[in-house]
C-alpha positions in Angstrom: -85.9 -90.9 73.0 -82.6 -91.6 71.7 -82.1 -94.8 73.9 -86.1 -95.4 73.4 -85.0 -95.8 69.4 -82.1 -97.8 69.9 -83.2 -100.4 72.7 -86.2 -100.7 70.3 -83.6 -101.6 67.1 -81.8 -104.1 69.0 -85.4 -105.8 70.1 -86.2 -105.7 66.7 -82.7 -107.6 65.8 -82.7 -109.9 68.5 -86.3 -110.8 67.6 -85.9 -111.4 63.6 -82.3 -113.1 65.1 -84.6 -115.3 67.8 -87.5 -116.9 65.0 -86.8 -118.6 61.7 -88.9 -115.7 59.6 -87.7 -116.7 56.1 -87.9 -119.7 56.5 -91.5 -120.4 57.6 -91.7 -117.7 55.3 -90.7 -119.0 52.7 -93.4 -121.9 52.7 -96.8 -121.3 51.6 -98.6 -122.3 54.8 -96.7 -123.1 58.2 -98.3 -124.1 62.2 -96.4 -122.9 64.9 -96.2 -124.4 68.2 -96.1 -123.2 71.4 -93.3 -124.2 74.0 -92.0 -125.9 70.7 -91.5 -122.3 67.9 -92.4 -119.6 70.4 -92.1 -119.3 73.7 -94.6 -116.4 74.5 -98.1 -115.9 74.7 -100.2 -116.8 71.6 -101.5 -113.7 71.3 -97.8 -112.6 71.5 -96.8 -114.7 68.9 -99.5 -113.7 67.0 -98.8 -109.9 66.5 -95.5 -111.3 66.0 -96.3 -113.1 62.8 -98.3 -110.5 61.5 -95.7 -108.0 62.0 -92.8 -109.9 59.9 -96.0 -110.0 57.2 -96.6 -107.2 56.3 -92.7 -105.9 56.4 -92.2 -109.0 53.5 -95.8 -107.1 52.2 -97.9 -110.3 52.3 -101.2 -111.1 53.1 -101.3 -113.9 55.4 -104.3 -115.8 57.3 -104.3 -117.3 61.2 -106.0 -119.7 62.2 -105.6 -120.1 66.7 -106.0 -124.1 66.7 -104.7 -124.2 70.7 -101.9 -122.8 71.9 -101.1 -123.2 67.7 -100.9 -120.6 65.3 -101.9 -121.6 61.4 -100.4 -119.2 59.0 -101.3 -119.4 55.0 -99.5 -117.3 53.0 -102.5 -115.3 50.3 -100.1 -113.5 48.2 -97.1 -110.7 47.9 -98.6 -107.4 48.4 -96.5 -105.3 45.9 -98.0 -108.0 43.3 -101.6 -107.9 44.3 
């Protein structure tokens, strides 16, 4: 059980380092393109975007346009 938790923590830390979450979420709108900003599936990245928004207490709207994800930051959930 401890090994599983440590593995999850390492994976989370590596994903935080791999992507520019702070930079992207500092904007009100941003577009992430497959093979430019990420290499996993669009569905996988969409889930990561949602998870990161939740970690930051942000409300977002996402739209998938082919191999791109458009993210609009609606508001900070703490101030809603």
